[in-house]
ROVODO-588143 format. One record per residue (C-alpha): residue number from 1; x negated, y negated, z. Coordinates in steps of 0.1 Angstrom, whole numbers. Example, Ala and Ser with C-alpha at 12.3 -4.5 7.8 and 13.67 -1.06 7.14 Angstrom:
BEGIN
NODE,1,-123,45,78
NODE,2,-137,11,71
***
This chain:
BEGIN
NODE,1,-162,339,249
NODE,2,-193,346,268
NODE,3,-195,368,296
NODE,4,-207,337,319
NODE,5,-184,338,351
NODE,6,-156,318,352
NODE,7,-148,282,361
NODE,8,-135,282,396
NODE,9,-95,285,395
NODE,10,-99,291,354
NODE,11,-84,325,339
NODE,12,-92,338,302
NODE,13,-65,350,281
NODE,14,-52,354,247
NODE,15,-33,318,235
NODE,16,-1,340,231
NODE,17,-5,350,267
NODE,18,0,315,278
NODE,19,24,295,251
NODE,20,51,307,225
NODE,21,58,283,194
NODE,22,95,271,190
NODE,23,110,282,160
NODE,24,143,257,153
NODE,25,144,257,115
NODE,26,172,227,105
NODE,27,182,208,74
NODE,28,166,174,69
NODE,29,199,164,58
NODE,30,220,172,93
NODE,31,191,145,107
NODE,32,189,119,82
NODE,33,177,94,113
NODE,34,149,116,121
NODE,35,114,106,108
NODE,36,96,138,89
NODE,37,58,144,93
NODE,38,43,165,61
NODE,39,8,176,60
NODE,40,-4,143,43
NODE,41,7,127,72
NODE,42,-21,141,97
NODE,43,-58,131,95
NODE,44,-81,156,93
NODE,45,-103,164,122
NODE,46,-88,134,144
NODE,47,-56,143,159
NODE,48,-42,116,147
NODE,49,-8,108,130
NODE,50,-11,82,100
NODE,51,28,77,91
NODE,52,59,98,85
NODE,53,87,94,61
NODE,54,128,95,66
NODE,55,139,132,69
NODE,56,166,122,43
NODE,57,143,119,14
NODE,58,130,156,22
NODE,59,155,190,7
NODE,60,136,219,19
NODE,61,143,232,57
NODE,62,121,221,81
NODE,63,111,227,118
NODE,64,124,205,143
NODE,65,100,191,172
NODE,66,109,175,203
NODE,67,86,143,221
NODE,68,54,157,235
NODE,69,53,188,211
NODE,70,20,196,195
NODE,71,22,204,157
NODE,72,-5,227,143
NODE,73,-14,226,105
NODE,74,-12,263,92
NODE,75,-20,259,56
NODE,76,-57,253,51
NODE,77,-64,259,90
NODE,78,-104,243,80
NODE,79,-88,211,75
NODE,80,-80,212,114
NODE,81,-50,197,114
NODE,82,-32,190,146
NODE,83,-17,162,165
NODE,84,10,156,192
NODE,85,41,139,187
NODE,86,58,108,211
NODE,87,90,114,192
NODE,88,117,138,184
NODE,89,117,146,145
NODE,90,115,172,119
NODE,91,78,185,102
NODE,92,69,208,73
NODE,93,74,246,73
NODE,94,32,243,73
NODE,95,36,234,111
NODE,96,33,258,138
NODE,97,49,238,168
NODE,98,39,240,201
NODE,99,62,229,234
NODE,100,49,219,266
NODE,101,47,248,289
NODE,102,43,252,326
NODE,103,8,270,322
NODE,104,-2,248,293
NODE,105,2,212,288
NODE,106,5,200,254
NODE,107,-18,175,258
NODE,108,-46,197,265
NODE,109,-34,222,241
NODE,110,-37,195,214
NODE,111,-76,190,223
NODE,112,-80,228,221
NODE,113,-67,237,190
NODE,114,-91,206,175
NODE,115,-116,219,190
NODE,116,-145,240,164
NODE,117,-146,275,178
NODE,118,-108,273,171
NODE,119,-109,263,138
NODE,120,-139,288,128
NODE,121,-112,312,142
NODE,122,-82,303,122
NODE,123,-104,294,92
NODE,124,-118,333,87
NODE,125,-87,352,93
NODE,126,-77,345,54
NODE,127,-89,343,24
NODE,128,-79,327,-10
NODE,129,-74,287,-25
NODE,130,-44,282,1
NODE,131,-51,302,32
NODE,132,-19,304,56
NODE,133,-25,315,90
NODE,134,5,326,116
NODE,135,13,324,149
NODE,136,5,362,156
NODE,137,-28,361,138
NODE,138,-37,326,159
NODE,139,-21,339,191
NODE,140,-48,365,195
NODE,141,-76,335,199
NODE,142,-92,341,237
NODE,143,-95,311,260
NODE,144,-105,298,290
NODE,145,-75,283,306
NODE,146,-81,257,338
NODE,147,-59,247,364
NODE,148,-30,220,357
NODE,149,-46,193,376
NODE,150,-78,202,360
NODE,151,-64,202,324
NODE,152,-56,165,333
NODE,153,-88,154,345
NODE,154,-106,168,313
NODE,155,-76,151,289
NODE,156,-88,120,306
NODE,157,-123,122,303
NODE,158,-121,131,269
NODE,159,-99,105,259
NODE,160,-123,81,278
NODE,161,-150,92,257
NODE,162,-133,96,226
NODE,163,-125,62,227
NODE,164,-161,49,227
NODE,165,-167,72,200
NODE,166,-139,61,180
NODE,167,-148,28,183
NODE,168,-184,32,170
NODE,169,-169,54,140
NODE,170,-144,26,130
NODE,171,-172,0,127
NODE,172,-192,26,104
NODE,173,-164,33,82
NODE,174,-161,-6,79
NODE,175,-198,-9,66
NODE,176,-193,21,41
NODE,177,-166,2,33
NODE,178,-183,-31,26
NODE,179,-207,-9,9
NODE,180,-182,0,-13
NODE,181,-171,-34,-22
NODE,182,-210,-45,-30
NODE,183,-216,-19,-54
NODE,184,-185,-31,-73
NODE,185,-197,-66,-68
NODE,186,-233,-54,-84
NODE,187,-212,-39,-113
NODE,188,-192,-63,-119
NODE,189,-224,-91,-121
NODE,190,-242,-67,-143
NODE,191,-214,-66,-170
NODE,192,-208,-103,-167
NODE,193,-248,-111,-175
NODE,194,-253,-125,-141
NODE,195,-282,-102,-131
NODE,196,-301,-106,-163
NODE,197,-292,-147,-167
NODE,198,-327,-153,-160
NODE,199,-346,-125,-180
NODE,200,-320,-136,-209
NODE,201,-337,-176,-205
NODE,202,-375,-162,-206
NODE,203,-368,-142,-239
NODE,204,-350,-170,-254
NODE,205,-382,-190,-245
NODE,206,-405,-165,-262
NODE,207,-380,-165,-290
NODE,208,-373,-124,-284
NODE,209,-335,-129,-279
NODE,210,-320,-112,-303
NODE,211,-283,-121,-316
NODE,212,-252,-100,-311
NODE,213,-248,-94,-349
NODE,214,-283,-79,-352
NODE,215,-268,-51,-323
NODE,216,-237,-51,-344
NODE,217,-255,-35,-375
NODE,218,-276,-15,-359
NODE,219,-246,4,-342
NODE,220,-229,5,-379
NODE,221,-263,17,-392
NODE,222,-261,49,-367
NODE,223,-222,56,-373
NODE,224,-227,54,-411
NODE,225,-259,75,-407
NODE,226,-242,101,-380
NODE,227,-213,102,-400
NODE,228,-234,109,-437
NODE,229,-251,138,-419
NODE,230,-219,153,-408
NODE,231,-207,152,-442
NODE,232,-237,169,-454
NODE,233,-237,198,-428
NODE,234,-199,202,-439
NODE,235,-207,208,-476
NODE,236,-233,233,-467
NODE,237,-208,250,-444
NODE,238,-182,248,-471
NODE,239,-205,264,-500
NODE,240,-217,289,-474
NODE,241,-177,300,-464
NODE,242,-178,301,-503
NODE,243,-203,322,-508
NODE,244,-192,347,-479
NODE,245,-154,350,-502
NODE,246,-137,325,-481
NODE,247,-132,345,-452
NODE,248,-117,331,-421
NODE,249,-108,293,-419
NODE,250,-124,267,-443
NODE,251,-144,245,-423
NODE,252,-131,212,-415
NODE,253,-138,178,-431
NODE,254,-150,150,-404
NODE,255,-126,123,-397
NODE,256,-136,93,-418
NODE,257,-156,60,-400
NODE,258,-128,41,-381
NODE,259,-137,3,-383
NODE,260,-156,-9,-353
NODE,261,-129,-34,-336
NODE,262,-140,-71,-335
NODE,263,-147,-95,-307
NODE,264,-111,-109,-314
NODE,265,-94,-77,-306
NODE,266,-112,-74,-275
NODE,267,-104,-114,-266
NODE,268,-68,-105,-273
NODE,269,-68,-81,-241
NODE,270,-78,-109,-223
NODE,271,-112,-102,-214
NODE,272,-141,-120,-197
NODE,273,-160,-146,-221
NODE,274,-198,-131,-225
NODE,275,-231,-143,-229
NODE,276,-239,-158,-265
NODE,277,-262,-127,-274
NODE,278,-234,-102,-260
NODE,279,-211,-83,-280
NODE,280,-176,-63,-269
NODE,281,-171,-26,-287
NODE,282,-147,-1,-281
NODE,283,-157,27,-264
NODE,284,-153,48,-289
NODE,285,-176,30,-316
NODE,286,-205,33,-289
NODE,287,-204,71,-286
NODE,288,-216,99,-316
NODE,289,-192,125,-298
NODE,290,-164,120,-275
NODE,291,-148,152,-262
NODE,292,-121,161,-241
NODE,293,-125,193,-222
NODE,294,-105,222,-223
NODE,295,-71,222,-205
NODE,296,-69,258,-195
NODE,297,-84,264,-159
NODE,298,-110,290,-161
NODE,299,-115,316,-130
NODE,300,-136,308,-107
NODE,301,-168,336,-93
NODE,302,-184,332,-61
NODE,303,-217,329,-81
NODE,304,-227,324,-121
NODE,305,-228,296,-140
NODE,306,-221,258,-134
NODE,307,-186,246,-140
NODE,308,-180,212,-131
NODE,309,-149,195,-122
NODE,310,-137,164,-100
NODE,311,-137,184,-68
NODE,312,-180,183,-71
NODE,313,-185,152,-84
NODE,314,-192,115,-69
NODE,315,-203,86,-88
NODE,316,-237,88,-105
NODE,317,-241,125,-93
NODE,318,-227,165,-91
NODE,319,-226,174,-53
NODE,320,-239,212,-58
NODE,321,-229,218,-26
NODE,322,-195,220,-37
NODE,323,-201,229,-77
NODE,324,-182,259,-92
NODE,325,-194,288,-107
NODE,326,-179,309,-141
NODE,327,-194,342,-154
NODE,328,-211,346,-183
NODE,329,-179,356,-206
NODE,330,-165,325,-197
NODE,331,-192,299,-196
NODE,332,-199,308,-234
NODE,333,-165,301,-246
NODE,334,-162,267,-230
NODE,335,-196,257,-244
NODE,336,-184,267,-279
NODE,337,-164,232,-281
NODE,338,-184,213,-262
NODE,339,-219,219,-246
NODE,340,-231,192,-225
NODE,341,-270,179,-231
NODE,342,-291,159,-209
NODE,343,-278,125,-209
NODE,344,-243,129,-219
NODE,345,-218,109,-197
NODE,346,-190,127,-177
NODE,347,-160,108,-168
NODE,348,-132,121,-148
NODE,349,-95,110,-164
NODE,350,-76,130,-139
NODE,351,-79,132,-99
NODE,352,-107,114,-93
NODE,353,-99,86,-120
NODE,354,-130,69,-133
NODE,355,-157,87,-113
NODE,356,-185,87,-140
NODE,357,-223,102,-140
NODE,358,-251,115,-163
NODE,359,-259,151,-169
NODE,360,-289,159,-150
NODE,361,-315,174,-170
NODE,362,-331,210,-175
NODE,363,-295,226,-165
NODE,364,-268,240,-179
NODE,365,-233,240,-172
NODE,366,-196,240,-186
NODE,367,-165,218,-178
NODE,368,-134,223,-159
NODE,369,-103,208,-164
NODE,370,-98,166,-163
NODE,371,-132,158,-173
NODE,372,-143,148,-204
NODE,373,-175,139,-223
NODE,374,-194,106,-238
NODE,375,-223,110,-262
NODE,376,-239,77,-269
NODE,377,-255,63,-297
NODE,378,-294,59,-300
NODE,379,-287,19,-297
NODE,380,-270,28,-261
NODE,381,-286,35,-232
NODE,382,-265,62,-211
NODE,383,-276,51,-175
NODE,384,-259,15,-187
NODE,385,-228,36,-203
NODE,386,-226,51,-173
NODE,387,-225,23,-150
NODE,388,-202,-1,-175
NODE,389,-176,26,-171
NODE,390,-177,25,-132
NODE,391,-171,-11,-135
NODE,392,-146,-36,-128
NODE,393,-148,-50,-164
NODE,394,-138,-12,-175
NODE,395,-115,-5,-143
NODE,396,-100,-33,-147
NODE,397,-89,-24,-188
NODE,398,-74,15,-177
NODE,399,-56,6,-144
NODE,400,-25,-2,-162
NODE,401,-24,31,-183
NODE,402,-27,54,-153
NODE,403,0,77,-154
NODE,404,12,101,-125
NODE,405,18,99,-91
NODE,406,5,134,-79
NODE,407,-22,136,-99
NODE,408,-34,101,-117
NODE,409,-44,107,-151
NODE,410,-57,87,-182
NODE,411,-51,101,-216
NODE,412,-82,102,-241
NODE,413,-68,80,-270
NODE,414,-62,52,-244
NODE,415,-94,55,-230
NODE,416,-109,55,-264
NODE,417,-92,20,-272
NODE,418,-108,2,-246
NODE,419,-139,-20,-245
NODE,420,-171,-23,-229
NODE,421,-199,-53,-234
NODE,422,-230,-46,-247
NODE,423,-263,-61,-258
NODE,424,-298,-54,-272
NODE,425,-314,-21,-257
NODE,426,-341,-39,-241
NODE,427,-313,-56,-219
NODE,428,-295,-29,-215
NODE,429,-327,-13,-201
NODE,430,-331,-43,-176
NODE,431,-297,-43,-163
NODE,432,-298,-8,-157
NODE,433,-329,-16,-140
NODE,434,-317,-43,-115
NODE,435,-283,-18,-109
NODE,436,-305,8,-95
NODE,437,-326,-17,-76
NODE,438,-294,-27,-56
NODE,439,-277,4,-50
NODE,440,-307,25,-42
NODE,441,-309,0,-10
NODE,442,-269,10,-6
NODE,443,-276,48,-11
NODE,444,-303,45,20
NODE,445,-277,25,39
NODE,446,-249,49,31
NODE,447,-270,80,34
NODE,448,-277,66,75
NODE,449,-240,58,77
NODE,450,-231,93,65
NODE,451,-259,107,92
NODE,452,-245,90,117
NODE,453,-212,100,112
NODE,454,-219,134,112
NODE,455,-237,129,146
NODE,456,-205,115,156
NODE,457,-186,147,149
NODE,458,-214,166,160
NODE,459,-210,147,196
NODE,460,-171,151,196
NODE,461,-173,182,189
NODE,462,-197,188,219
NODE,463,-177,169,246
NODE,464,-147,195,236
NODE,465,-172,222,240
NODE,466,-183,212,273
NODE,467,-147,204,281
NODE,468,-134,243,277
NODE,469,-161,253,292
NODE,470,-158,237,323
NODE,471,-183,214,326
NODE,472,-170,182,312
NODE,473,-156,174,349
NODE,474,-164,190,388
NODE,475,-140,219,397
NODE,476,-118,207,430
NODE,477,-112,236,452
NODE,478,-81,220,461
NODE,479,-63,227,426
NODE,480,-41,258,427
NODE,481,-57,282,406
NODE,482,-43,288,372
NODE,483,-42,328,381
NODE,484,-17,317,411
NODE,485,4,295,389
NODE,486,8,325,364
NODE,487,19,349,386
NODE,488,44,327,399
NODE,489,55,319,368
NODE,490,58,355,357
NODE,491,77,363,392
NODE,492,101,334,378
NODE,493,104,354,343
NODE,494,115,383,361
NODE,495,138,369,378
NODE,496,155,350,349
NODE,497,144,315,360
NODE,498,124,304,330
NODE,499,89,302,323
NODE,500,69,303,292
NODE,501,95,296,271
NODE,502,100,312,233
NODE,503,108,290,210
***
């Protein structure tokens, strides 16, 4: 806190001077009719409760709370999960439960714990992947406390301002969702052939539209050429191994080429009808390499070599602000199996299933868990392939195959068995151009929306900052000073008449 004079009637002190948490632990089986709130049931940053589950479905001991209490998420405090409940119930042991007290009202405490300065304080107390704070730690936080009457006026003003702010945020988020729907519509039209229908007519008039059979022959020829090159390399490796006294493991022979799945097989899977010069081809047949990542979890470092996993990717891009690092030995070990190159396609097959992106130019990286990589044939535009993986045509194929509940995932064998629509390279290029001209507009709109959402959050925190510095509402000289109230509470405590509860 600053050294500026306190607002009229306010006092300064540590949180633990004004409140103590409840400590009531119970078995959910003793309260089967109660609602249970877990960490996932409270929205980060907003103080909103998203729902609950029946207590009878839980097994571990839980924290009991009462109507009006404040729940503070002590696990990963940077998530800023805090809310006030309006019913009796049970909560995860990851919550610290705060009751109402004569000096610090719950409705005020909810917003005080939600403010940026407290979140920053709690977030820097511990380190690790799952930092967890205790009341002994956060109880040392110093805050300014207004008189009870002003606490009520502050909260009334906060909620008035937040109501208008929330309406604006809801509109922005709705627009953001509409953009996502439009993105999927663009990809759907693209891989149904609708975006290039006029282009095909023009090519047909000029006699330049090639048949699907021509494309299929190109794919077959390139696959056979690559396979023969792999056989030649294998034979050379075997000779070198023999010349070296057969030390070590004998080089493995490349697997035989599988048959390109016919269009009839694709039709059996109830896929859509394609334009005449398009063709259904299995994903595996369109690639020179399809590789799964190593399944071991690398040890991440604060700096070093890039390691891309599902935590740092979004459709079409790597979010470098979230990227992880590994040391050189780990990096070299992981790229022995797979070294992504510019133009390779990365695909999340677990967690954020379906997120696809191209490896950027002039960058070295390895892959963390849950990622796989495609390297396309020369006759397939990598961007075309990437967008196809994100289109409803592909999504609708893999949806029934997603397994897992806590961590959805796809098996690589299933992914290889799905189909993509393909066409001559010049039309692939045209499709990519049509997609990107539309999605670039979406990107600009989305960036504007994100910027406004960030501004809204900054405004929310600005409101809270003013509130807790005594600048949001005027002080009333008729309010009983907080110091007077606190002294009376202490006297009552000394006489055994109650005061600040210990939980």
